[in-house]
N, C-alpha and C positions, 0 to 999 in steps of 0.2 A: 504493499499499500504506499503510495507516494505521500510525502509530507511536504508541507509548504509553509513558509513564514509569510505572514501578511504584514503590511506596513501599518503600525499604530502611530495616528497622528493626533495631536492636541493644539489647542489654541495657545499661543504663547501669552504671557502675562501683559496686560495693557498698561502702558506707562505714558507719562507726559512726553518723555523723550521719543518714545515710538510713535506717538500721535504727531508730533512735530515732524519726525522723519517721514512719516508717511504723507503728511500734508505737503511738504516741499518736494518730496518725491514725485508727487503727482504733476508737479510744475515741470519736471525734467522730461526730455525727450525719450519715449519709450521705444528705442530701436538700438539694435546693436551697433557698436562704433565701427562703421565702415568709411574710410577716407576717401576723398574725392579721386586721390591716385588710384586706389583700388577699384573704384567704379570705372574709371577711365580705362584701366587695364583689362576690363571685362571679367573680374574675378567674382565680383558680387552683382546681384540684381540692381538695376537702376530704376525699378518701376515701383519701389515701395511707397505706398501711401498710407497715412494714418487717418482712421475714420471714426466718427462718433455717431451713435444712434441712440435714441431713447429706448430704454427697456419696454417690451411690449407689455409686461406685467406691472411696471412701475414707471410711467412716463417722466417722472421728475428725475430719475436716476440716468446717467449717461454711461453707455458701453463703449468701450475703446477697443479697437482691433486693427491690425495691420493687414493690408492686402498687396499681394505682388503678382504680377502677370496679367492684371487687368488692362491690357494694352488697347490701341486703337484696333488692332486686328481681332482681339477677343471681343471687343464691344460690337464690332461689325457682326460678327457670328451670333452674338446674343441678339442683336437687333433683328437678324434674319431668322430667329428662331431655333439656331443650331445649338445642340448641346455642347457644353464645355467640361472637361474633366477638372475636378477640384480636390486639392489637398486640405484637410483641416490639420494644420501644424501647431502642436501645444509645446511651448518652451518650458523649460525646467526652472530651477531656483525659485525665485519668488513669483514667476509667471507673470511678470509685468513688462516684458520686453519682447521684441522680435529678435530672435538670435542670428548671429552671423551664419550658423550652420544652415538655417532655413534660407537666408538671403543668398547663400552660395549656390542654392540650387538654380537660380536664373529661370524660374518657370516660364517666363515670357518667350525664351528660345524653344520652348516644346509645346506652346499651345495650352499650358495648364494654368490655373488660377490657385494660389496658395493664400490661405487666410490664416491669421494668428490671433487668438483672443487674448486680451490683457486683463489679468484679474483686477477687479475693483480694490481700491486701497483699504477699504473697510470689509473686504471679503475674504473668505477663507481660500486655501488652496483647492484648485477645481475638484480634486478627488475626495474632499473632506466629507461631503455629503450631497444629497439630491439638490439641495438649495444652492449650494456652492457651485454646482455643475450648470445651474440654470443659465448664466451668462453665455456659456459656450453653445447651448441650445439656441438661445435668442440670436446669436451671431449666425449660426448656420441657417436659421429661419430667414433672417435678413438678408443673407447671401442670396438665398433662393428666391428672394423678392425681385432681384434685379439681374441675376444670372441664371441661366437655364443649366442647372446642375446636371450632369450627365447621369442618367439613370435615377435621378433624385437622390443620389447617395454620395458621400464624401470618403476619400481615402484618408484615414487618420494616422498621422505621425507624430510621436511624442518622444521628447529627450528627458530622462531623469524624472523629476517630478511629472513632467509631461508625458512620459512613457506610462506611468501609473495612471494618469488622468486619461490617456487614450483607451486604455482597456475599460477604465471605469465608464467612460462615455459609451463605448461599445456596448456594455452590458446594460446601460440604461436605455440606449436608443439604437438597437441593432438594426432597425428599419431604416436608419439613415446612414448606415456605414457599409462600405463596399469592402475595405480591407484595413488591417492594423499593422502598423510597424512600430514596435517598441524599441527604441534606440536607448537602452538602459531603462529600467523602470521595476516596479514591484507589483505584486497582486495585492489588492484590498480584500477585506472581509466580504464586502459586497459581491465582488467578481467571483470569489470562491463559492459563495453560496448561490449564485446565480449563473453559473457557468454554462448551463443548458442554453442560455440566451445568446451565446456567442459561438456555439458549436458550428454554425455554418458559415462563419467568416474566416477568412484567411488571415493568420496572425504569424508575423515574422519578429522574432525576438533577437535583438542584436546587443552584444556586450563585449568589452574587452577583457582579456584575462589579466590585465594589470589595473583593473578599476580600483581606485583608492577607497571608494565608499562602499564596497561590498556587493555591488551590482551584478558582478560575474556570478556569484552564488545565487543571487535573486533570479537571474536569468536561467540558470540551470534548474532551479526549483520551479519556476514558472513553466518552463517547458516540461519537466517531469510530471506536474500536476496536470497540464492540459493532455498530455499524451496518455496519462493514465485514465482520464476521462474520454479516452478514444476520440479526442478532437482530431478530425480528419485533415486539417489543414494548418498544422503547427510546424514552423520552421525555426530552427535555432542556428545562429551564427555567431561563433566566438572569434573575436579579432585579436590575433597574437600581437602583444606589445602595446594595445591600445588602453589608455587610461580613461578615467570618467570624463575628464575635461578634454581629451584628445580624440575621443572614438569617432567624431566626425570626420576627422582627417584621415582615417583609416578606411572609411567607406568608399567603395568605388562608385562613382557618380553615374558612369555609363551603365553598369550593372544594375544599380538601384532604379534607374529610370527605365531600363528594359524590363525589369521586374513589374514596375508599376504599369507600363504599357500592356503587359501580358494579362496582368489582374483587370485592367480596364477592359480588355477584349472578352473577358469572361461573361457569359449570360447567366 
């Protein structure tokens, strides 16, 4: 019988310093630090836009997210009623930024759209509970209001806390998910208890064998748990020499996008 460790998460104590940090942090740009030189060199996406929309459930609150790849060409496809493949990319750490890893994808060169939700300053990490996952659902619904999302489903990719959130989102909303890539991440109690909800979704778990935060073991445990449940589409990749903060540099971009295109083609 497979054993699995689930991630235990709790809200940190609320302090005046923390409130001030959160307030001033909201004023800072929520993007990975990409220089103009790097953009000119074509290393990172040049189409990153930051957007704000009101919550459908609470119009007084504002939801922020980044969108990449929504170019003139993509807009023309949408205007013509054509479907566009979309990635829901969930960042790690505090989940309030668009990571350089996602920006390095340059989805505009492939005809894909990538969106990244930003956690509200007064909100919990996306995988904390169903309420904390609501902004991600709202963002996907907003995306579908102006982009004809291919098949009505997104391909979810998450890193670190985002990998944990990716599985959590898939378990809550399997009807919106085409595939999941966990680029380091952990199982939550909800996913373990509701694993039957994701059995039909292709899941690729990726981690480095030099991960400093223990996600190598978490990847092995998650894969062992899913295969013990006879999950038909579980794939595990362990990258030699990759650490937690460098794993993105070890991922072969061409192979990654070839896999995404193959998943996209599945009916």
